[in-house]
C-alpha positions as CSV (number, residue, x, y, z in Angstrom):
1,M,77.7,104.9,59.4
2,G,76.9,100.7,60.1
3,E,74.1,99.7,62.6
4,I,74.5,100.4,66.4
5,D,75.0,97.2,69.1
6,P,72.1,96.6,70.4
7,A,73.7,96.6,74.1
8,F,74.0,100.6,73.6
9,I,70.3,100.8,73.2
10,Q,68.2,102.9,76.1
11,S,65.0,102.1,76.8
12,I,62.2,104.1,75.1
13,E,61.4,105.7,78.1
14,Q,65.2,106.8,79.4
15,R,66.8,107.2,75.8
16,P,68.6,111.0,75.8
17,K,66.2,113.8,75.4
18,L,68.0,116.3,72.9
19,T,67.2,119.7,74.5
20,V,68.6,121.9,76.8
21,T,66.9,122.1,80.1
22,D,67.3,125.1,82.0
23,P,69.6,124.5,84.9
24,G,69.1,128.1,87.0
25,E,67.0,126.5,89.9
26,I,70.4,124.4,91.5
27,P,72.1,125.3,93.5
28,V,75.5,127.3,93.7
29,I,77.7,127.1,96.2
30,D,80.2,129.6,96.4
31,L,83.4,128.5,98.9
32,S,84.7,131.7,98.3
33,A,82.3,131.8,102.1
34,L,85.8,129.2,103.4
35,D,87.5,132.8,103.5
36,S,85.3,135.3,104.7
37,G,84.2,133.3,107.9
38,A,80.8,132.4,107.0
39,V,81.1,128.7,106.9
40,D,77.7,128.7,109.6
41,L,76.1,130.0,106.0
42,L,77.8,127.8,103.8
43,V,77.0,124.7,106.4
44,A,73.7,125.5,105.7
45,D,73.1,126.1,102.3
46,I,74.8,122.8,101.4
47,G,72.5,121.0,103.7
48,K,69.7,122.3,102.0
49,A,71.2,121.9,98.6
50,C,72.1,118.0,99.3
51,E,68.7,118.0,100.9
52,E,66.5,118.8,97.9
53,W,68.4,118.2,94.8
54,G,70.8,115.9,96.7
55,F,73.2,118.2,94.2
56,F,74.9,121.1,94.0
57,K,77.3,123.6,91.5
58,V,79.9,125.1,93.5
59,I,82.4,128.3,92.4
60,N,85.7,129.9,93.3
61,H,86.4,126.5,94.7
62,G,90.8,127.9,94.3
63,V,91.8,125.0,91.9
64,P,94.0,126.8,89.9
65,L,93.4,126.7,85.6
66,E,96.1,126.0,85.3
67,V,95.9,122.5,87.1
68,V,92.5,121.8,85.3
69,R,94.1,122.4,81.9
70,R,97.3,120.1,82.7
71,I,94.5,117.5,83.6
72,E,92.7,118.4,80.6
73,A,95.2,117.6,78.2
74,A,96.6,114.4,80.4
75,M,93.2,112.7,79.7
76,K,93.0,113.6,75.9
77,E,96.1,112.8,75.4
78,F,95.7,108.7,76.9
79,F,92.1,108.4,75.6
80,D,93.0,109.0,72.1
81,Q,95.6,106.1,71.9
82,S,94.9,102.9,70.1
83,I,92.8,101.2,71.9
84,D,95.6,98.8,71.7
85,E,98.1,101.3,73.3
86,K,94.7,102.0,76.0
87,R,94.3,98.1,77.3
88,K,97.3,97.3,78.6
89,V,96.3,98.0,81.6
90,K,92.9,97.2,81.1
91,R,91.6,96.6,84.3
92,D,89.6,92.8,85.2
93,E,88.8,91.4,88.3
94,A,91.8,90.6,90.3
95,K,93.4,94.8,89.2
96,P,90.1,96.9,89.6
97,M,92.1,99.6,88.6
98,G,92.4,100.6,85.2
99,Y,91.3,101.1,81.8
100,H,87.8,100.0,80.7
101,D,85.3,99.8,77.8
102,S,82.4,97.9,78.1
103,E,80.7,99.2,81.4
104,H,77.1,98.3,81.7
105,T,74.7,100.9,83.8
106,K,71.6,99.0,84.5
107,N,72.3,96.2,82.4
108,V,73.0,98.8,78.9
109,R,76.6,99.3,78.0
110,D,77.8,102.6,77.9
111,W,79.1,104.2,75.7
112,K,82.0,105.8,77.5
113,E,85.8,104.5,78.2
114,V,87.2,105.2,82.2
115,L,90.5,105.4,84.1
116,D,89.7,104.6,87.4
117,I,92.9,105.8,90.0
118,A,93.2,105.4,93.5
119,V,94.6,109.3,95.1
120,E,96.2,105.9,97.2
121,D,98.6,103.9,95.9
122,P,97.8,101.1,96.9
123,L,94.0,101.3,98.6
124,V,93.7,99.3,101.4
125,I,90.0,98.9,102.0
126,S,88.5,95.6,104.0
127,A,87.6,92.3,101.9
128,S,84.1,92.5,103.2
129,P,81.6,94.6,104.4
130,D,81.4,92.2,107.0
131,P,82.3,94.3,110.9
132,Q,83.8,91.7,112.0
133,D,85.5,91.3,109.1
134,Q,89.9,91.7,110.0
135,E,90.7,90.8,106.2
136,L,92.5,93.4,104.2
137,T,92.3,94.4,100.4
138,K,95.8,96.1,98.8
139,Y,94.4,97.3,95.4
140,Y,96.9,98.9,93.2
141,N,97.1,101.5,90.4
142,Q,97.7,100.2,87.0
143,W,99.6,103.7,85.6
144,P,99.9,103.3,81.7
145,E,103.2,104.2,79.7
146,Y,101.5,107.3,78.1
147,P,101.7,110.2,79.1
148,P,103.8,109.5,81.9
149,E,102.8,112.3,83.6
150,F,99.6,110.4,84.5
151,R,100.8,109.9,88.6
152,L,100.0,111.4,92.0
153,I,102.0,113.0,94.4
154,G,100.9,112.0,98.2
155,F,98.7,115.1,99.9
156,F,96.5,112.2,100.5
157,Q,97.1,109.5,103.1
158,G,94.5,107.1,105.1
159,Q,91.8,107.6,102.9
160,T,89.7,105.3,100.3
161,S,88.9,108.6,97.3
162,F,89.3,107.2,94.0
163,I,89.8,108.9,91.1
164,R,87.5,108.4,87.6
165,L,88.4,110.0,84.5
166,N,85.5,109.5,81.9
167,H,85.7,110.0,78.1
168,Y,82.5,110.2,75.8
169,P,83.4,109.8,72.0
170,P,81.2,111.2,69.4
171,C,77.9,109.0,69.3
172,P,77.0,108.3,65.6
173,W,73.4,107.6,67.2
174,P,72.6,109.8,69.6
175,E,69.1,109.5,70.1
176,L,69.3,106.2,71.5
177,A,72.7,106.0,73.8
178,L,73.8,107.3,76.7
179,G,77.2,107.8,77.7
180,V,76.5,106.8,80.6
181,G,72.5,105.4,82.1
182,R,70.8,106.3,84.9
183,H,72.7,105.8,88.5
184,K,73.4,106.9,92.0
185,D,76.9,107.1,92.3
186,A,78.9,105.0,95.2
187,G,80.7,106.8,98.4
188,A,79.4,109.2,100.2
189,L,80.3,112.5,98.0
190,T,81.3,112.4,94.3
191,V,83.0,115.7,93.1
192,L,82.4,116.1,89.2
193,F,84.2,118.1,86.7
194,Q,82.3,119.1,83.5
195,D,83.8,120.6,80.0
196,G,82.6,122.9,77.9
197,V,80.4,119.4,76.2
198,G,76.9,119.3,77.8
199,G,74.7,116.6,78.5
200,L,74.9,116.2,81.9
201,E,71.3,115.3,84.2
202,V,70.3,115.4,87.2
203,K,66.8,114.8,89.1
204,R,66.2,116.5,91.9
205,K,65.7,114.3,95.6
206,A,63.1,116.4,96.1
207,D,61.1,115.3,93.7
208,E,61.0,111.9,93.7
209,T,62.4,109.1,96.3
210,G,65.3,109.1,94.0
211,L,66.7,106.9,90.8
212,E,66.8,103.2,91.1
């Protein structure tokens, strides 16, 4: 099996806890309330979940299972390719969209590989955080040759959302490494789809000030 690259090793206090914690307390938001007209109650439930947890699980969201399965199949086809094939769309400073396999969180390398795709292509954003700066930057997607159906259609216009496809390969040292270390997501809202393989950990916002 060899030895693990030290770049992947988490500090002792941050190493994976190889136990299952009951997630029963995590708030569950039922979006079918949108159809029944109970919008005010739904908004109140989301607000409470955000204030106390900063995280909630969504059910009855209306995304067809067929669409989910097609996305999963396309992801698997891409990540199952050789590293040389995936690196044909490797991202860099000039091209921030694309494939990456050496991302670090808190200066520790993540045991994962990703493919970043902008929903709107090109993605137009401000060149700097200065509100007085009128300069714009355009980021273009790097579409992999395979699978050929890896394309988006124009449902979204005039916004800056992006999609990240995460692949966490089996790790021979699960007691030392993490797919991704502790962190806060950038942006206002992250919509996360998790497959049947568990491992997601959430820290309740009400317990502490949050993750650094």
